C-alpha positions, 0 to 999 in steps of 0.5 A, spaced: 500 500 500 505 504 501 509 503 495 502 504 491 500 510 494 507 513 493 507 511 485 500 514 485 503 521 489 508 521 483 503 520 478 499 526 481 505 531 481 507 529 474 500 530 471 499 537 475 506 539 472 503 538 465 497 541 466 501 548 469 505 547 462 499 547 458 496 553 462 502 557 461 503 555 453 495 557 453 496 564 456 503 565 452 499 564 445 493 568 448 492 575 445 493 581 449 486 583 451 484 590 448 479 595 450 473 595 447 471 603 445 464 604 446 461 611 445 457 614 452 451 615 447 451 608 444 452 611 438 456 607 432 464 607 432 468 609 426 470 603 422 477 605 421 482 607 426 476 608 432 481 610 437 484 617 438 490 619 442 488 626 445 492 631 449 487 634 454 488 641 456 490 639 463 497 643 466 499 638 471 506 634 470 503 628 472 497 628 467 502 630 461 501 624 457 496 622 451 489 619 453 485 614 449 478 616 447 473 612 442 471 616 436 464 616 434 462 615 427 458 621 426 465 625 428 469 621 424 470 626 418 472 632 423 476 628 428 483 629 424 489 629 428 491 636 430 484 638 431 481 641 437 476 636 441 472 636 447 472 630 452 470 628 458 476 627 463 476 624 470 470 619 470 474 614 473 473 606 473 467 606 478 463 610 473 462 604 468 455 603 466 453 597 461 460 597 459 460 604 457 464 610 461 460 616 463 461 622 468 467 626 468 468 634 467 468 636 460 475 639 458 478 641 451 484 637 448 487 636 441 487 629 437 494 627 436 493 621 432 488 616 430 490 608 432 486 602 431 487 599 438 488 602 445 493 599 450 488 600 455 484 594 457 478 598 460 472 601 456 474 608 453 470 614 453 468 617 447 470 624 444 464 628 446 465 634 441 469 636 435 470 643 436 473 645 430 475 641 424 481 646 423 488 642 424 491 647 428 496 642 431 501 640 426 506 635 427 512 640 427 509 644 432 507 638 436 514 636 436 517 643 438 512 644 444 514 637 446 522 639 446 520 645 449 516 642 455 522 637 456 527 642 456 524 646 461 521 640 466 514 642 464 507 639 461 506 639 454 499 642 455 502 648 458 506 649 452 501 648 447 497 654 451 503 658 449 503 656 442 496 655 440 492 662 441 484 661 443 479 659 438 475 664 434 469 660 431 467 666 426 475 667 424 475 660 422 470 660 417 473 666 413 478 663 407 485 665 408 488 669 402 492 665 396 499 665 397 504 669 393 510 667 389 517 668 392 519 675 392 526 677 388 533 676 392 534 683 395 540 687 395 545 687 400 543 694 402 546 696 409 549 689 410 554 691 405 557 695 411 559 688 414 565 684 411 561 678 411 554 681 411 552 680 403 555 673 404 550 671 409 544 674 405 547 670 399 547 663 403 540 664 406 537 666 399 541 659 396 537 655 401 543 654 406 542 655 413 548 659 416 548 661 423 551 668 426 551 672 432 550 679 429 553 685 433 549 691 429 552 698 428 549 703 432 544 707 428 537 706 425 538 701 420 537 695 424 530 694 422 531 694 415 537 689 415 533 684 419 527 685 413 533 684 408 535 677 412 527 675 412 526 677 404 532 673 403 529 667 406 522 668 402 526 668 396 529 661 397 522 659 397 522 658 405 519 662 411 522 667 416 520 668 423 523 675 427 522 675 434 523 682 437 522 685 445 516 689 444 511 692 440 515 698 438 520 694 435 516 690 432 512 696 428 519 698 425 521 691 423 514 690 420 514 697 416 521 695 413 519 689 411 513 691 408 516 696 404 521 691 402 517 685 399 510 689 399 504 687 402 501 680 403 507 676 404 508 677 412 504 678 418 505 682 424 503 678 431 503 682 437 498 683 443 496 690 440 492 687 434 487 684 439 485 677 439 481 676 433 485 679 428 491 675 431 488 669 430 486 671 423 493 672 422 496 666 426 491 661 421 494 665 415 501 662 417 498 655 419 495 654 413 501 656 409 498 663 406 503 667 409 510 665 410 513 670 414 512 673 421 514 679 425 512 679 432 514 679 440 515 673 445 509 669 443 511 669 436 516 664 437 511 658 436 508 661 430 507 655 425 511 658 419 512 652 414 518 650 411 522 655 416 528 658 413 530 663 418 529 664 425 532 671 428 531 674 434 533 681 436 536 683 443 536 677 446 538 679 453 531 683 454 527 680 459 521 681 455 523 675 451 522 670 457 515 668 458 512 669 465 507 663 464 509 656 466 514 653 464 517 659 462 521 658 456 526 663 453 525 666 446 532 665 444 532 657 446 526 656 443 528 659 436 535 655 437 531 649 438 527 650 431 533 652 427 536 645 429 530 641 428 528 645 422 535 646 419 533 653 418 538 659 418 539 663 425 541 670 426 541 673 433 542 680 433 543 686 438 547 692 440 549 688 446 552 681 446 549 676 452 554 671 455 549 666 451 551 669 445 558 669 446 558 661 448 554 660 441 560 663 438 565 660 442 563 653 441 563 654 434 555 653 433 555 660 430 559 665 427 560 672 429 558 678 424 560 684 425 563 691 422 570 693 422 573 698 427 574 704 423 567 704 421 564 702 428 568 708 430 565 713 425 558 710 427 558 710 434 558 716 438 563 719 443 563 716 450 565 720 456 566 718 463 567 722 469 575 721 470 581 724 473 581 731 469 573 732 471 575 731 478 581 736 478 575 741 476 570 738 480 572 735 487 565 732 487 564 730 480 565 722 481 560 722 487 555 727 484 549 725 481 550 730 475 557 732 474 559 738 471 561 734 464 554 732 464 551 739 464 556 741 459 554 736 454 547 737 455 547 744 454 552 744 448 547 738 445 541 742 446 544 747 441 543 742 436 537 737 437 534 733 443 538 730 449 536 723 452 537 722 459 537 715 461 535 714 469 534 707 472 528 704 474 526 705 481 526 699 485 533 696 484 535 695 491 543 693 491 545 689 497 552 691 499 559 693 496 566 695 498 566 702 501 573 703 498 572 701 491 565 699 491 566 692 488 560 688 490 561 683 496 561 676 494 561 669 498 567 666 498 564 659 497 560 660 491 561 667 489 554 669 491 552 676 493 552 678 500 546 681 504 545 683 511 540 679 515 537 680 522 538 686 527 545 684 528 547 685 521 550 678 520 553 677 513 550 671 509 550 669 502 544 670 498 545 663 494 548 658 498 546 661 505 552 660 508 555 666 513 561 670 511 565 671 517 571 676 516 569 678 509 574 683 505 574 685 498 578 681 493 580 687 489 582 692 494 583 689 501 578 693 504 573 690 510 568 696 510 561 695 506 556 700 504 549 700 501 550 703 494 546 709 490 539 707 489 534 710 483 533 717 481 530 723 485 525 727 480 530 727 475 525 731 470 524 736 475 531 738 476 533 738 469 526 743 468 529 748 473 536 747 470 534 748 463 527 753 464 527 754 456 527 747 454 521 742 454 522 736 458 518 730 456 518 723 460 518 716 457 516 710 462 512 704 464 506 709 464 507 713 458 512 710 452 513 715 447 515 712 440 518 718 437 520 725 438 522 731 433 528 733 431 528 740 436 531 741 442 528 738 448 530 734 454 527 726 454 528 723 460 527 715 459 527 709 463 531 703 460 527 700 454 523 706 453 527 711 450 523 714 444 527 714 437 529 721 435 528 724 428 535 724 426 538 722 432 539 725 439 545 730 439 547 727 446 545 722 451 546 722 459 546 715 462 545 717 470 546 713 476 550 707 473 551 705 480 544 703 481 545 698 475 551 695 476 550 694 483 544 690 482 544 683 486 544 679 480 550 675 476 548 679 470 548 686 473 554 688 468 552 685 462 545 688 463 547 695 465 552 695 458 546 692 454 541 698 456 547 703 455 548 701 448 541 701 447 541 708 449 547 710 446 545 707 439 540 712 438 545 718 438 548 721 432 555 718 430 561 721 432 562 724 426 556 728 427 558 730 434 554 725 438 556 725 445 554 720 451 556 721 458 556 715 463 556 717 470 559 711 473 566 708 475 570 709 469 575 703 471 569 698 471 569 693 465 562 694 463 564 702 463 570 700 459 566 696 454 562 702 453 567 707 451 570 702 446 564 699 444 566 692 445 560 688 447 562 682 444 569 682 448 565 684 454 561 678 453 567 673 452 570 675 458 564 674 462 564 667 459 571 666 461 569 668 468 563 664 468 567 658 466 572 658 472 566 659 477 561 654 474 556 659 472 550 658 467 551 658 461 557 654 462 553 650 467 546 648 467 541 650 473 534 649 476 531 653 481 526 650 486 522 654 490 517 653 495 515 651 503 522 649 506 519 642 507 517 641 500 523 643 497 527 638 501 522 632 500 522 634 492 530 634 492 531 628 496 526 624 492 529 626 485 534 621 482 538 627 480 544 626 475 551 624 478 555 630 481 549 635 482 551 641 486 545 643 491 546 651 493 542 653 499 536 653 500 535 660 502 529 665 504 525 668 498 524 675 500 517 677 501 513 681 495 513 689 497 506 691 499 503 695 493 508 692 488 504 687 483 506 680 484 510 677 479 511 670 477 515 666 482 513 670 488 511 666 494 503 667 496 502 673 501 503 671 508 507 664 506 515 663 508 518 660 502 525 658 500 529 657 494 534 652 492 539 652 486 541 645 483 547 646 478 550 640 473 555 640 468 554 641 461 550 636 458 546 634 464 541 639 463 536 634 460 537 629 465 536 634 471 530 637 468 527 630 467 529 628 474 525 634 477 519 633 472 519 625 475 519 627 482 514 633 481 509 628 478 510 623 483 509 628 489 502 631 485 500 624 484 500 622 491 498 629 493 504 629 498 505 636 501 505 643 498 506 645 491 513 646 489 515 651 483 520 649 478 524 653 473 530 651 469 535 656 467 532 661 471 534 668 468 536 671 475 539 667 480 542 673 484 
């Protein structure tokens, strides 16, 4: 009995093994169950490609994916890739009745593609409505938005809100005009002043993709030169895109391009034209009726077909940085477009940013500049407050308007208008050496030092470390002082000094476009300088310490950019134009202005950044939020090897009465900011790690929200 029982047990085990093997083979050969898409109304499905992959207009990064929906037969013809639809979102698996998913809220979205089957194994909700049969999301635009979202650790839905304007149904029913034939190849015009300028235009007109960083000569010719570059791209049968900082600059380029190629071949995209007209022009570009676009920041996503030239003017202007998530910069978006679409690239301006210098230094772009002799003739004479002025006026260097400035203004008013540039109010520099006024920096990370608390202890504004036994690295001084701040009733002071001369102001509340060629004092804040007919006779650049002493890594670069923009409006040296800058003459930005050498200043700044490991040589990301939330996010993120964390440090509370800016903490909340720095080539990995960690926190609803910003323009 025992032996029979034993044989029986062995036989039973063998049969079980054979059955398990049979089950495994059956499962292996079985088809993966697919979703059975059904419309929530029970309507018939589309016969071909009944599943639509939809990008839902929902911004959080943990929802940054495509969602599958069933396509009803009645919507089959209109539900094409790129069209706007309305879908039900958030119904959940519990709201399934009779095999149909119901419930959820209605949200807008875009169809990305149509497929035959879905990988989702449950019932699919159906597309509720096709809002418009207009395919506004083309594959190139989708690819660009995806690349921008990945670079800035944002969601695709947020980028599409920036790229695709709101719909206006009446405008979509209007036909766009028929496209015109390409214009003839333009002549070099004023590009002949640059040794390589005509060759650049010829390369664009041939259909090549040259890339250049253009140091523009001072004067009024730059809008016409941008227009000729765009006309060369149109002559090659391709499109052109020009992005400028503000509406005034866009209007000048628009007028120059219209005069060169005629009407109907380009459009102007700015906020001033209104939402309906803007959508009408955007549709003309999307449909291929118009191949050239001139616009401000939002035009960086304009769907120009067969892009041949991507150009940006004055990339250092803060207006090029988008304040809405994920806060992309127009320069970086155009660089992506030029690389992906194999288009020519042109970055121009009177100044030169460190990012532009890096493009030249790495060989990605070539410099495009005029010879020194021509530059000296076109640029005005620049004077500083030097030792000879101090000999005549002992308080010249400390005075807000020294004697040399008064003399230049008085002489300039005999020949035309005089520009007076005054820094914006609100710049509150931190600390500087009392002897040489060199900004006080941290010995650990070179961040700006600030005094906190009643005891006045010095701490770094970046890494938060306390600075003990500070001394100036330039002169060895150990005493600190607050620097010059702002301007005090400049227009009233000048009005009393020159009672017979009209004084006009141009600023945030009221910006002048142009001024006539007659004696007048024009007091302007940076960026609001009006264009004078025939150029200004002279310019006074006041309160240089207020610009140079800003607590920011870009203080010198930004001061030089604003000075150059104002000085470029002055008549050339041959016509008697003179500029006086009231700042320490030995400082690097002041010397660069005197020599009119923005490219050399940018290259030296780039070398300093490389030595210290600062952007753009390295890549950075800013993480802002409540202290505990910041610590949790950084700890949860799979950061690239070698990531350096600076801080966190407290964020200053917004000043009462000041408009709240992007990135400011909510009223009454205490926020901190940490900077994450990685080596070149690790920027994409850093952005992906932060986005993944942020998505995980949002999915778990774990803690307070944290704000991410990749490549912050202002890092202190």
